[in-house]
N, C-alpha and C positions, 0 to 999 in steps of 0.2 A: 504494500500500500504506500502511496505517496504521502508526503506530509500534509498536503491540502486535504486529501481524502480522510486522513486520520483526524484532522482538525474538524472537518465537517461531522464526522461520526461522534466526536466528543461533544460538540455543540448540540447535536441532536439528542444525545443522552442527557445533557444538562437541561435542555428545554422540556423534555418529557418528564424529568424529575420534578421540575417546577409545576407543571400541570397536575401531575398525580398528587403532589404534596398539597396543593391548594384544594383540589377536589376531596381528598381524603379528610382533611381537617374539617371541611364543611359538613361532610356526611357523618363524621363522628359526632360533631356538635349536635346535629339534628337528631341522630340516633339516641344520644344520651337524653336530650330534651323529651323526645317522644316516649322513651322508656319511663322516665320520671313522671310524665303526665299520665300515661295510660296504665302502667303497671304498679307504680308505687302509690300514686295519689288517686288512682281509679277514675281518672278523667275529671276530677274536681278543678284542676288547674289548667286544663286544656284550653287553648293552645299556648298559654303564656310561657311555660317552661320550654316548650319547643322553640318558640321565637327567641327567648333569651339565650338558649344554648346555640341556636343558629347564629346569633350575633357573636357569641364567644368563638364559634367555629370559624367564622369569617375573619375575626381579628387574629386568631391563631394562625390561619392560613396566610394572611398577609405578613404576619410577623415571621413565619417560616420562609416566606418568599423573600423578605428583606434580608434575613440572615443568610440564605443561600446565595442571593445576588452579591452580598457583601463578601462572602467567602470566595465566590467564583470570579469576582470582579467583572460582572456582566453589565 
């Protein structure tokens, strides 16, 4: 492989990691909120904890995105 091809593959791996990290953080936040709403509190708090943990997931995703970009110098 030439250097430019290696560089392209490395960038592709970095960008796919960024997308997966952001999506996973959001899905984990929504999942925790949903479980708390429907399993722990039996729907009494629905949809509020889902929305709160969705916000936490979004913030965590962007924090991870920032840390990854800072580490990779993107």
